[in-house]
C-alpha positions as CSV (number, residue, x, y, z in Angstrom):
1,M,10.9,20.7,-0.8
2,A,10.8,20.4,-4.6
3,P,9.0,23.2,-6.6
4,V,5.2,23.0,-6.3
5,K,2.6,24.3,-8.7
6,T,-1.1,24.5,-8.2
7,V,-3.0,23.7,-11.4
8,K,-6.6,22.6,-12.0
9,S,-6.5,20.8,-15.3
10,L,-5.1,17.4,-16.1
11,R,-4.1,18.7,-19.5
12,E,-1.7,21.3,-17.9
13,A,-0.6,19.0,-15.1
14,L,0.4,16.2,-17.5
15,D,1.5,18.6,-20.3
16,I,-0.6,16.8,-22.9
17,H,-0.1,17.5,-26.6
18,P,-2.1,16.6,-29.7
19,K,-1.7,13.0,-30.9
20,E,-0.7,11.6,-27.5
21,I,-1.1,8.0,-26.6
22,I,-1.5,7.9,-22.9
23,S,-1.1,4.6,-21.0
24,L,-2.3,4.2,-17.4
25,V,-0.7,1.6,-15.3
26,G,-0.5,0.6,-11.7
27,A,-3.6,0.9,-9.4
28,G,-5.8,3.2,-7.4
29,G,-8.2,4.7,-10.0
30,K,-7.0,4.2,-13.6
31,T,-10.5,3.9,-15.1
32,T,-11.7,7.0,-13.2
33,L,-8.6,9.0,-14.4
34,M,-9.1,7.7,-18.0
35,F,-12.6,9.1,-18.2
36,A,-11.6,12.3,-16.4
37,L,-8.9,12.8,-19.0
38,S,-11.4,12.2,-21.8
39,R,-13.8,14.8,-20.5
40,E,-11.0,17.4,-20.5
41,L,-9.4,16.5,-23.8
42,V,-12.4,16.2,-26.1
43,T,-12.9,18.9,-28.6
44,H,-15.5,19.9,-31.2
45,K,-13.2,19.1,-34.1
46,K,-11.4,15.9,-33.0
47,V,-12.1,12.7,-31.2
48,V,-10.7,11.2,-28.0
49,I,-10.6,7.4,-27.8
50,T,-10.6,5.6,-24.5
51,T,-9.8,1.9,-24.5
52,T,-8.0,-0.9,-22.8
53,T,-5.4,-3.5,-23.7
54,T,-6.6,-5.6,-20.7
55,K,-10.2,-5.7,-19.4
56,I,-12.5,-3.1,-17.9
57,F,-16.1,-3.0,-16.7
58,P,-18.5,-1.4,-19.1
59,P,-18.5,2.3,-18.6
60,D,-21.4,4.3,-17.3
61,P,-23.1,6.5,-19.9
62,S,-21.9,9.5,-17.9
63,D,-18.3,8.5,-18.5
64,T,-18.5,7.9,-22.3
65,P,-21.3,8.9,-24.7
66,F,-20.5,6.1,-27.2
67,L,-19.3,2.5,-26.7
68,F,-18.3,0.6,-29.8
69,L,-17.6,-3.1,-29.7
70,S,-16.0,-5.1,-32.5
71,R,-13.4,-7.8,-32.9
72,D,-12.7,-6.6,-36.4
73,E,-9.9,-4.0,-36.6
74,E,-11.0,-2.8,-40.0
75,E,-14.5,-2.3,-38.7
76,I,-13.2,-0.3,-35.8
77,V,-11.1,1.9,-38.0
78,S,-14.0,2.5,-40.4
79,H,-16.3,3.4,-37.6
80,I,-13.9,6.0,-36.3
81,I,-13.3,7.6,-39.7
82,K,-17.0,7.8,-40.5
83,N,-18.5,8.8,-37.1
84,A,-15.8,10.2,-34.8
85,R,-16.1,13.9,-35.6
86,R,-19.7,14.0,-34.5
87,K,-19.2,11.9,-31.4
88,G,-16.2,13.6,-29.8
89,H,-15.4,10.7,-27.4
90,V,-15.7,7.0,-28.1
91,T,-14.8,4.0,-26.0
92,I,-13.6,1.0,-27.9
93,A,-13.4,-2.6,-26.9
94,S,-13.5,-5.9,-28.7
95,E,-16.3,-7.7,-26.9
96,L,-18.3,-8.2,-23.7
97,L,-17.2,-11.2,-21.8
98,P,-20.3,-12.9,-20.4
99,D,-18.5,-14.8,-17.6
100,S,-17.0,-11.7,-16.0
101,G,-19.2,-8.9,-17.3
102,K,-16.1,-7.1,-18.4
103,L,-15.1,-5.7,-21.8
104,Q,-12.2,-7.4,-23.5
105,G,-9.7,-4.8,-24.8
106,I,-8.0,-4.3,-28.1
107,G,-4.5,-5.2,-29.2
108,P,-1.6,-2.8,-28.6
109,L,-0.8,-2.5,-32.3
110,L,-4.4,-1.3,-33.1
111,V,-3.8,1.6,-30.8
112,S,-1.0,2.8,-33.1
113,K,-3.3,2.6,-36.1
114,L,-6.0,4.6,-34.3
115,I,-3.7,7.5,-33.4
116,E,-2.8,7.9,-37.1
117,L,-6.4,8.5,-38.1
118,G,-7.1,12.1,-39.0
119,P,-10.0,12.6,-36.6
120,V,-8.2,11.2,-33.6
121,D,-6.6,13.7,-31.3
122,C,-5.7,11.4,-28.4
123,V,-6.0,7.8,-27.3
124,V,-6.1,7.0,-23.5
125,V,-5.4,3.4,-22.7
126,E,-6.0,1.5,-19.5
127,A,-2.9,-0.8,-19.9
128,D,-3.0,-2.7,-16.6
129,G,-5.5,-4.3,-14.2
130,A,-5.6,-4.1,-10.4
131,S,-9.0,-5.4,-9.3
132,K,-9.8,-2.2,-7.5
133,R,-6.8,-2.3,-5.1
134,P,-4.9,0.9,-4.4
135,L,-1.4,-0.6,-5.2
136,K,-0.1,-3.2,-7.6
137,A,3.0,-5.0,-8.7
138,P,2.9,-6.4,-12.3
139,N,3.3,-10.0,-13.3
140,P,6.6,-9.9,-15.3
141,E,5.3,-12.5,-17.7
142,Y,2.6,-10.3,-19.3
143,E,2.0,-7.0,-17.5
144,P,1.5,-4.2,-18.1
145,V,0.3,-4.2,-21.7
146,I,1.7,-0.9,-22.8
147,P,1.3,-0.1,-26.5
148,P,4.8,0.4,-28.0
149,C,3.7,3.8,-29.5
150,T,2.8,5.2,-26.1
151,T,4.1,8.8,-25.6
152,L,3.0,9.2,-21.9
153,V,3.0,6.6,-19.2
154,I,1.1,7.4,-16.0
155,P,1.9,5.0,-13.1
156,M,-0.8,5.3,-10.5
157,V,-1.1,4.6,-6.8
158,G,-3.9,5.4,-4.3
159,I,-2.6,7.2,-1.2
160,D,-4.8,4.9,0.8
161,A,-2.2,2.1,0.1
162,L,0.2,3.9,2.5
163,G,0.2,2.0,5.8
164,C,-2.0,-0.8,4.6
165,K,-1.1,-4.4,5.1
166,L,0.9,-6.0,2.3
167,S,-1.7,-8.7,1.5
168,E,-3.8,-9.5,-1.5
169,E,-6.7,-7.6,0.0
170,S,-5.0,-4.3,-0.5
171,V,-2.1,-5.0,-2.9
172,F,-2.7,-6.8,-6.2
173,R,0.0,-9.4,-6.8
174,S,1.2,-9.0,-3.2
175,E,3.8,-11.7,-3.4
176,I,5.5,-10.0,-6.3
177,A,5.2,-6.7,-4.5
178,S,6.9,-8.2,-1.5
179,R,9.8,-9.5,-3.6
180,L,10.3,-6.2,-5.4
181,T,10.1,-4.0,-2.3
182,G,11.6,-6.2,0.4
183,T,8.5,-5.7,2.5
184,P,7.3,-9.0,4.2
185,L,3.8,-10.2,3.5
186,G,1.6,-8.9,6.2
187,G,3.9,-5.9,6.9
188,A,2.9,-2.3,6.5
189,V,3.2,-0.7,3.1
190,S,5.7,2.2,3.5
191,A,6.5,5.2,1.4
192,D,9.7,3.5,0.4
193,A,7.8,0.5,-0.9
194,I,5.5,2.6,-3.0
195,V,8.5,4.5,-4.5
196,N,10.2,1.2,-5.2
197,L,7.2,-0.1,-7.1
198,M,7.1,3.1,-9.1
199,L,10.7,3.1,-10.1
200,H,11.9,-0.6,-10.1
201,P,12.7,-1.9,-13.6
202,S,10.2,-4.7,-13.0
203,G,7.7,-2.4,-11.3
204,M,4.7,-0.4,-12.5
205,T,6.3,1.1,-15.6
206,R,7.9,-2.2,-16.8
207,G,7.9,-2.3,-20.6
208,S,7.5,1.5,-21.1
209,P,8.7,2.7,-24.5
210,A,12.1,4.2,-24.3
211,E,11.0,7.6,-25.6
212,A,7.8,7.8,-23.5
213,R,7.5,10.4,-20.7
214,I,6.6,9.1,-17.3
215,I,4.5,11.1,-14.9
216,P,3.4,9.4,-11.7
217,F,0.0,10.2,-10.3
218,I,-0.7,9.8,-6.6
219,N,-4.5,9.5,-6.4
220,K,-7.2,9.9,-3.7
221,V,-5.4,12.7,-1.9
222,D,-8.8,14.0,-0.9
223,L,-9.1,11.1,1.5
224,T,-6.4,12.6,3.7
225,L,-6.5,15.6,6.0
226,D,-3.3,17.1,4.4
227,L,-1.0,16.4,1.5
228,S,2.1,15.8,3.5
229,A,2.2,12.0,2.9
230,A,1.7,12.3,-0.8
231,R,4.2,15.1,-1.0
232,H,6.8,13.0,0.8
233,I,6.3,10.1,-1.7
234,A,6.5,12.5,-4.6
235,S,9.7,14.1,-3.3
236,Q,11.3,10.6,-2.9
237,I,10.3,9.7,-6.5
238,L,11.9,12.9,-7.8
239,A,15.0,12.5,-5.6
240,A,15.8,9.3,-7.5
241,K,16.3,11.5,-10.6
242,H,14.8,9.1,-13.1
243,P,15.7,10.6,-16.5
244,R,12.1,10.5,-17.8
245,I,10.3,11.7,-14.7
246,D,10.3,15.5,-14.2
247,R,7.1,15.8,-12.1
248,V,4.6,14.0,-9.9
249,V,0.9,14.8,-9.9
250,L,-1.1,14.7,-6.7
251,G,-4.8,14.4,-7.4
252,Q,-8.3,13.1,-6.8
253,A,-9.6,11.8,-10.1
254,Q,-13.1,11.3,-8.9
255,V,-13.8,14.9,-7.9
256,H,-13.4,18.3,-9.5
257,P,-10.8,19.7,-9.9
258,P,-9.0,16.4,-10.3
259,V,-5.5,18.0,-9.7
260,A,-4.4,19.1,-6.2
261,E,-0.9,20.1,-7.1
262,V,2.1,19.2,-9.2
263,I,5.5,18.7,-7.7
264,Y,8.5,19.3,-10.1
265,R,12.0,18.0,-9.9
266,E,14.5,20.7,-8.9
């Protein structure tokens, strides 16, 4: 068994530093984790920005105190400079799409401009969409949309994906997932399949910047009676000795504390 550490904070579990750009990819709770992170990272002197490079539903006021919509990059930058310090946490998007009711995100290059602003301490980006499924394979033509300045990539999976049927009902882009993992459509999603989607060059972290750290997050572990299944997946991920993965976080982003434990590479 790889070394295990019990921590309570996401900041410690993910080793988050000032001026981080954190991109969440995969499935199984990205939006929930984004706002859990923002609650931890906000300070009285700096601002945390939450945003998306894809689309998200409008956040609840309990998730973000301020939502700013604009298609004008200069207007967004000006708003942050003038108002951020007194707001602490701001969610940014370009517009509300009336057909879907979702918020259209911002461009990846704007993210790099935002992190350079003095008041901004951290930008958390939902860089992938999964339509509320616990597992996802990205479309290689345009997913995920990870800003090139990202310093930390967090590929996510819900533990409830384990054992489910590989179909569109449970796995977003199930046909692509089948090709990447070798699991037939309709077959059961195994631990090996989840690990494969985490680590495959065309999998969840496809397009990650070469210098970015990668820390997988296995979510919804509170749904199981014990952590053995999540620990097994984490150990398999670490056994692959990916050069940029030194730990896997087991958590439950929707409850407190959000971190169950952190498993490190030996």
